[in-house]
Each structure stands twice: as structure tokens, then as C-alpha cells.
C-alpha positions in Angstrom: -36.9 -36.7 -11.0 -37.2 -34.3 -13.9 -34.0 -34.1 -15.9 -32.8 -31.3 -18.1 -31.5 -31.3 -21.7 -27.8 -31.4 -20.9 -27.0 -29.8 -24.3 -28.1 -26.5 -22.8 -25.1 -26.7 -20.5 -22.8 -26.6 -23.6 -24.0 -23.1 -24.5 -21.4 -20.5 -23.9 -22.2 -17.8 -21.3 -25.4 -16.0 -22.2 -26.9 -14.8 -25.4 -24.8 -12.0 -27.0 -27.4 -9.3 -27.0 -28.3 -10.1 -23.4 -24.7 -9.5 -22.4 -24.7 -6.2 -24.3 -28.0 -5.1 -22.6 -26.5 -5.9 -19.1 -23.4 -3.8 -19.8 -25.4 -0.9 -21.1 -27.8 -1.0 -18.2 -24.9 -1.0 -15.7 -23.4 2.0 -17.6 -26.6 3.9 -17.6 -27.1 3.3 -13.9 -23.6 4.6 -13.2 -24.0 7.6 -15.6 -27.7 8.6 -15.4 -26.9 12.0 -16.9 -25.6 10.6 -20.2 -27.9 10.0 -23.2 -26.7 6.7 -24.6 -27.0 6.3 -28.4 -27.7 2.7 -29.3 -26.3 1.5 -32.6 -26.0 -2.1 -31.5 -28.9 -4.4 -32.1 -30.7 -4.2 -35.4 -33.9 -2.6 -34.1 -35.6 -0.1 -36.3 -36.7 3.3 -34.9 -39.0 4.8 -37.5 -42.8 4.4 -37.6 -44.6 1.8 -39.6 -45.5 2.8 -43.2 -48.8 4.6 -43.4 -50.2 2.0 -45.8 -49.6 -0.7 -43.1 -51.1 1.5 -40.4 -54.3 2.0 -42.4 -54.6 -1.7 -43.1 -54.1 -2.4 -39.4 -56.9 -0.1 -38.4 -59.3 -1.6 -41.0 -58.5 -5.2 -39.8 -59.0 -4.3 -36.2 -62.4 -2.7 -37.1 -63.3 -6.0 -38.8 -62.7 -7.8 -35.5 -65.0 -5.4 -33.7 -68.1 -6.8 -35.5 -69.6 -10.3 -35.1 -70.3 -10.4 -38.9 -66.6 -9.8 -39.9 -64.9 -11.2 -36.9 -62.1 -13.9 -37.5 -60.8 -16.4 -35.1 -58.0 -18.9 -35.7 -56.3 -18.3 -39.1 -54.5 -20.9 -41.2 -51.2 -21.8 -39.6 -49.3 -21.3 -42.9 -50.7 -17.8 -43.3 -53.8 -16.3 -45.1 -53.9 -16.8 -48.8 -54.1 -13.1 -49.4 -50.7 -12.6 -47.8 -49.0 -15.7 -49.2 -50.1 -14.7 -52.7 -48.9 -11.1 -52.3 -45.5 -12.4 -51.1 -45.1 -14.8 -53.9 -46.0 -12.2 -56.6 -44.3 -9.2 -55.0 -41.0 -10.7 -53.8 -40.4 -13.5 -56.3 -42.5 -13.8 -59.4 -41.9 -10.0 -60.1 -38.2 -10.8 -60.2 -38.5 -13.9 -62.4 -38.3 -16.4 -59.5 -40.6 -19.4 -59.6 -42.2 -19.3 -56.1 -45.8 -20.3 -55.5 -48.0 -19.0 -52.8 -48.4 -22.5 -51.1 -44.6 -22.6 -50.7 -44.7 -19.6 -48.4 -45.0 -20.1 -44.7 -45.9 -17.0 -42.7 -44.4 -16.7 -39.2 -43.7 -14.2 -36.4 -40.0 -13.9 -37.1 -37.1 -15.1 -39.2 -35.1 -15.6 -36.0 -37.7 -18.2 -35.0 -37.7 -20.0 -38.3 -34.0 -20.1 -38.8 -33.7 -21.4 -35.3 -36.5 -24.0 -35.6 -35.9 -25.3 -39.1 -33.1 -27.7 -37.9 -35.7 -29.7 -35.9 -36.9 -31.6 -39.0 -33.5 -33.1 -39.6 -31.5 -36.0 -38.0 -29.4 -35.3 -34.9 -26.3 -36.7 -36.5 -26.1 -34.5 -39.6 -23.0 -32.3 -40.3 -23.6 -28.6 -40.0 -21.6 -25.9 -41.9 -21.9 -22.5 -40.3 -20.1 -19.3 -41.3 -17.8 -17.5 -38.8 -18.7 -14.7 -37.9 -22.4 -15.6 -37.8 -25.7 -14.7 -36.3 -25.6 -16.7 -33.0 -29.0 -18.3 -33.4 -27.7 -20.7 -36.1 -25.1 -22.1 -33.8 -27.0 -22.1 -30.5 -30.0 -24.0 -31.8 -27.9 -26.8 -33.1 -26.0 -26.9 -29.8 -29.4 -27.3 -28.0 -30.3 -30.0 -30.4 -27.2 -32.1 -29.5 -25.3 -31.9 -32.8 -22.1 -30.6 -31.2 -19.6 -31.4 -28.6 -18.3 -28.9 -26.0 -17.0 -25.5 -26.9 -13.3 -25.3 -27.0 -11.5 -22.0 -27.6 -14.8 -20.4 -28.7 -15.8 -23.1 -31.2 -17.9 -26.3 -30.9 -16.6 -29.6 -32.0 -18.9 -31.2 -34.5 -19.5 -28.1 -36.5 -17.8 -27.2 -39.7 -16.8 -23.5 -39.5 -16.7 -21.5 -42.8 -14.3 -18.6 -42.1 -15.2 -15.2 -43.5 -12.2 -12.9 -43.3 -10.7 -9.9 -44.9 -8.6 -12.2 -47.0 -11.6 -13.7 -48.7 -13.7 -10.5 -48.7 -15.9 -12.0 -46.0 -17.3 -14.6 -48.4 -16.6 -18.1 -47.0 -15.1 -20.8 -49.2 -16.9 -24.0 -50.2 -16.1 -26.6 -47.5 -13.5 -29.2 -48.5 -15.4 -31.9 -46.7 -19.0 -33.2 -47.2 -21.6 -31.4 -45.1 -25.4 -31.9 -44.9 -26.8 -28.6 -43.8 -25.4 -25.2 -44.8 -26.3 -21.8 -43.3 -25.7 -18.7 -45.5 -26.8 -15.1 -44.9 -26.6 -12.3 -47.5 -26.5 -9.4 -47.2 -24.6 -10.8 -44.2 -25.3 -10.3 -40.6 -23.0 -9.2 -39.0 -20.4 -8.2 -41.7 -22.7 -6.5 -44.2 -20.9 -8.4 -47.1 -22.9 -9.2 -50.2 -22.5 -12.2 -52.6 -22.6 -12.2 -56.4 -24.8 -14.5 -58.4 -21.8 -16.4 -59.7 -20.5 -16.9 -56.1 -23.9 -18.1 -55.0 -24.2 -20.5 -57.8 -21.1 -22.3 -56.6 -22.9 -23.0 -53.3 -26.0 -24.2 -55.1 -23.9 -26.5 -57.3 -22.1 -27.9 -54.3 -25.3 -28.6 -52.5 -26.7 -30.4 -55.5 -23.6 -32.5 -55.9 -23.5 -33.6 -52.3 -27.3 -33.7 -51.6 -26.9 -31.0 -49.0 -29.5 -28.3 -48.1 -28.9 -24.6 -47.8 -30.7 -22.5 -45.3 -30.5 -19.0 -46.8 -31.2 -16.1 -44.6 -32.2 -13.1 -46.8 -33.7 -10.9 -44.0 -31.8 -7.9 -45.3 -32.4 -8.3 -49.1 -34.4 -5.1 -49.3 -31.2 -3.1 -48.7 -29.6 -4.4 -51.9 -29.6 -1.5 -54.3 -27.1 -3.0 -56.8 -29.1 -4.8 -59.5 -26.1 -7.1 -60.1 -26.4 -8.5 -56.6 -29.1 -11.2 -56.1 -31.8 -10.5 -53.6 -33.0 -14.2 -53.5 -31.1 -17.5 -53.8 -33.9 -18.5 -56.2 -32.4 -16.2 -58.8 -29.8 -18.9 -59.2 -30.6 -21.8 -61.4 -31.2 -25.1 -59.5 -31.7 -23.4 -56.1 -35.2 -24.6 -55.7 -33.9 -28.1 -55.4 -31.5 -27.4 -52.5 -32.4 -24.1 -50.7 -34.9 -22.8 -48.2 -35.1 -19.0 -47.9 -36.0 -16.9 -44.9 -37.3 -13.3 -45.0 -38.7 -10.8 -42.6 -40.7 -7.6 -42.6 -38.8 -6.5 -39.4 -36.1 -4.3 -41.0 -37.9 -3.5 -44.2 -41.4 -2.4 -43.1 -40.5 -1.8 -39.4 -42.2 -4.8 -38.0 -39.7 -5.6 -35.2 -42.4 -4.9 -32.7 -45.3 -6.1 -34.8 -43.8 -9.5 -35.8 -44.2 -10.9 -39.3 -41.9 -12.9 -41.5 -42.0 -15.9 -43.8 -40.0 -18.9 -45.0 -40.1 -20.3 -48.6 -39.8 -24.0 -48.9 -39.9 -25.2 -52.6 -41.6 -28.5 -53.3 -38.5 -29.7 -55.1 -36.4 -29.6 -51.9 -35.7 -33.1 -50.6 -34.1 -34.6 -47.6 -33.4 -38.3 -47.2 -34.1 -41.3 -44.9 -31.4 -43.6 -43.6 -32.1 -45.8 -46.5 -31.6 -43.0 -48.9 -35.3 -42.4 -49.8 -36.2 -38.9 -50.8 -38.7 -37.0 -48.5 -40.3 -33.7 -49.2 -38.8 -30.9 -47.0 -41.9 -28.9 -47.8 -44.1 -31.6 -46.3 -41.9 -32.0 -43.2 -41.9 -28.3 -42.5 -45.6 -28.0 -43.1 -46.1 -30.8 -40.5 -43.8 -29.1 -38.0 -45.3 -25.6 -38.6 -48.9 -26.7 -38.3 -48.1 -28.7 -35.1 -46.1 -26.0 -33.3 -47.3 -22.7 -34.6 -50.7 -21.1 -34.5 -50.6 -18.4 -37.1 -49.8 -14.7 -37.1 -52.7 -12.5 -36.1 -55.1 -11.3 -38.8 -54.5 -7.6 -38.4 -50.7 -8.1 -38.6 -51.1 -10.1 -41.8 -53.4 -7.5 -43.3 -50.8 -4.9 -42.5 -48.1 -7.1 -44.0 -50.2 -7.4 -47.2 -50.4 -3.6 -47.4 -46.6 -3.5 -47.6 -46.9 -5.0 -51.1 -49.3 -2.3 -52.3 -47.9 0.5 -54.6 -48.1 2.9 -51.6 -46.6 0.4 -49.2 -43.7 -0.4 -51.5 -42.9 3.3 -52.0 -43.1 4.0 -48.2 -40.8 1.0 -47.5 -38.3 2.1 -50.1 -38.2 5.5 -48.3 -37.5 3.8 -45.0 -34.8 1.6 -46.6 -33.2 4.7 -48.2 -33.2 6.5 -44.9 -31.3 3.8 -43.1 -28.9 3.4 -46.0 -28.2 7.1 -45.8 -27.4 6.6 -42.1 -25.1 3.6 -43.1 -23.3 5.7 -45.7 -22.7 8.5 -43.2 -21.3 6.0 -40.6 -19.0 4.4 -43.1 -17.7 7.7 -44.4 -16.9 9.0 -40.9 -15.4 5.7 -39.6 -13.2 5.5 -42.7 -12.1 9.1 -42.1 -10.9 8.0 -38.7 -8.6 5.5 -40.3 -10.6 2.3 -39.7 -11.1 -0.3 -42.4 -14.7 -1.4 -42.8 -17.1 -3.1 -45.2 -20.9 -3.0 -45.4 -23.0 0.1 -45.3 -23.8 0.3 -49.0 -26.1 -2.7 -49.8 -26.5 -3.4 -46.1 -27.6 -1.6 -42.9 -24.5 -2.9 -41.0 -21.0 -1.6 -41.0 -18.3 -4.1 -40.0 -15.3 -2.3 -38.6 -11.7 -3.5 -37.9 -11.3 -2.0 -34.5 -7.6 -2.8 -34.3 -8.1 -4.0 -30.7 -10.1 -6.6 -28.7 -13.8 -6.5 -29.6 -15.1 -6.1 -26.1 -12.4 -3.5 -25.3 -13.5 -1.4 -28.3 -17.2 -1.9 -27.2 -16.3 -0.6 -23.7 -14.3 2.3 -25.2 -17.2 3.5 -27.2 -19.7 3.0 -24.4 -17.6 4.6 -21.7 -16.1 7.5 -23.6 -18.7 8.3 -26.3 -21.9 6.8 -24.8 -22.4 4.9 -28.0 -23.5 1.2 -28.1 -22.1 -1.1 -30.9 -21.9 -4.9 -31.1 -18.6 -6.6 -30.4 -17.5 -8.8 -33.3 -16.2 -11.6 -31.0 -19.9 -12.3 -30.0 -20.4 -13.5 -33.6 -17.6 -16.0 -33.6 -13.8 -16.5 -33.5 -13.3 -14.6 -36.8 -15.2 -11.7 -35.4 -12.5 -11.0 -32.8 -11.0 -7.5 -33.3 -14.1 -6.2 -35.1 -17.3 -4.4 -34.1 -20.6 -4.0 -35.9 -22.4 -0.7 -36.0 -26.1 -0.6 -37.0 -27.7 2.1 -39.1 -31.0 1.7 -37.4 -31.5 5.0 -35.6 -32.5 8.5 -36.4 -30.0 10.5 -38.6 -29.7 13.0 -35.8 -28.6 10.3 -33.4 -26.2 8.8 -36.0 -24.6 12.2 -36.6 -24.3 12.8 -32.9 -22.8 9.3 -32.4 -20.2 9.9 -35.1 -19.3 13.3 -33.5 -18.8 11.7 -30.1 -16.7 8.8 -31.5 -14.6 11.3 -33.4 -13.9 13.2 -30.2 -13.2 10.0 -28.2 -10.7 8.1 -30.4 
């Protein structure tokens, strides 16, 4: 008989955002007259930049002719996009990243979830709490944990991010092999300084660990003193892989394009202690299991790095940051403590009550959807996350409703 991967049975309930969608759907069915404002998941609402749209059209026109038609593209991404990424996102900021170290994909969620596949099943994983659920769940599926007890899995090293440490987790006191970090952070919106990040890089070098650095929200960093890439830190190329996405920056949530940077200096080790290139391992996995992002999408992504595209993306980023500042201002005026919302599109709010209780309060009384912090981990209990990804009109209406409901 066909047997299942029993590790899937360890997963707690269902995926966080599926739970939210079910509650919202039930509320809308019970209250069809109410216009629900969604400030929960990080899904953008504004149109793609015009530069990307024009590139899309041109690329589709190419596919309409036999002479310019393209079939399968290189799994790692077309050279024109990889070179634009390396120059535009890294070399322009003094980071030594080459085009052949860039792997184009259809989403940072996929890459952050899949990258663990190239490592041994018995490695020790360090994961922040609160955290984006994909980091945890994919390692549970891979069999690296025990059962969940009181909301946490045995076998994982949890790095607590709390108000007391400004939501920047401390270096673990025990050896670990794989470390997940995300800055600007999802869900808390916290940012990290170059000096703080260097401590993690130094720790990874000392212990031969690897950092998986999720920088999906780096475009929202407006403070020049805050690093936008881990490769701004000396030595990071030896111990860090970085994930980025065009989803929240250029509005590609429905279009799908992201990339992962794997420096050639990054090494993992065999049982015998022999160094193996992580770049080579990921290239093998990527070319085996992924079949390239479509040509029109990659041309549209390339256009995001043109002068026009950059200006249009900055306008989008500024628009959402204005929403975030408005939310933070009004939430603070209501007497709630919060962080984020300045160099991040997320505002992390101390709700002073159970997370799901606060979620239900806002949904039922204000018709506003947030994300309960408890869904991101034990340290998220008592908090909610509000996203700035919506129209300013809806954000303003949501804050008015919340003000009248609390």
C-alpha cells in the first residue's frame, strides 16, 4: 500500500493564512452587507509599474512570431535578468555579487521553503519566534523535528524576538547548523543594524553554520544606516544565502518573480568534514526541480531595473510606507505600543489581549482583517500584524472604523 510522509501529521492545524481566509469567508457570508477591508496578508493592491507593463507587451509580441519565439528558458534565469539584478541590487551598493550567483524563481516563499532540501535531515535548525510559518513547516515536513508541544516543535532552536530585545533575537548559546533570519522582519517589521548583523555573520563563520537571509522587504528600508543586504557585511559571502522578491516592490504577487543569491564561497560539509559548494548543490536542485520563470515575466522584471522602472517602484514603495506611517500614527494614538511601519510595510501591535480574540474583535466590530501574532509563533501571542498593502482610502477608512470600535 502507498504510505504517507508521517511528518506531515506533525504540522499544527492548517496554514495560518488559510485559517484567516476561512474566518473572513464565514464573516462575509454572515454579513454580506459589510465591505471588509483586508490588511492581513501582504498582498499588494496597486498596478504594475508602467515600465514593466510595456516590457510585458513587447515580450508577448515576440512570442507571437516564429522568428522571435522562445521556448524553454535557462532554469537559473535569462542572463539579461541575472545581470540586471547583480548590477542593480548589489554591485551598485558595493556588494560583490556576480550574475551567475543569482537564481531566478517564481517566489521567495518557494525558495526559502525549498532550500533546506539540500542539507542533511539531522542538522540543527535555529528559527526566530515570531517567524514566517514557511521556515518552520518545511523543516517539519522534512523530518527535522519532533511533535509540537505547547506550540513549539522539539528539535528546533527558537530565537525569541520580544519587546525586551527590541525584536532582534540573541545569538544562540548552543551550536546550530542552519539559521533563518528575516530583515526587515516579517511579521514584526523590526530592522537590524550592520553591527548587529555582523555578530550573526561572525557566529556562522566560527561554527561553520549557514544563514538563510530573507530580504524580501529590503526595498522598504529608507534609512541609509540600515543594511539592505547581508552582503554589506564583511565575510557574509562565506556563510549566507539571500532571498529577494519582486512581489512587494514591483507588485509581482500575481505575476511571480523572485531570486536567490548563492555565493560561490558558501560551503556545506560531508559527514567526513569535506567542504562542498552550496552554489553547486542548489544549482543541481534548481535545475532538476524548476523549469524557469516565463520569458515575458523575466523581461518585465528586467524593466524594473531601468531608470523608469526604479522611479516607478520607489513611488509604489513610498505609497505603501505612507499607509504604514498613517496606521502607526493612529494605532499609537489609540494607546497601543507598536513597532514597524517606518522601514517596513508591517506594523506589529501589542494588542493587550489574546491574538485571535483581537483578530475577531477587529473583524466583527470594524470589518477589518489583520493577522494574529500567535500564528507566527509563541512569542507572537498577544500581538497582531497590520499590513500597509491596500489603498490609502481603505487604510484611512479602516483606521476610522478601528477608532470607533475600540
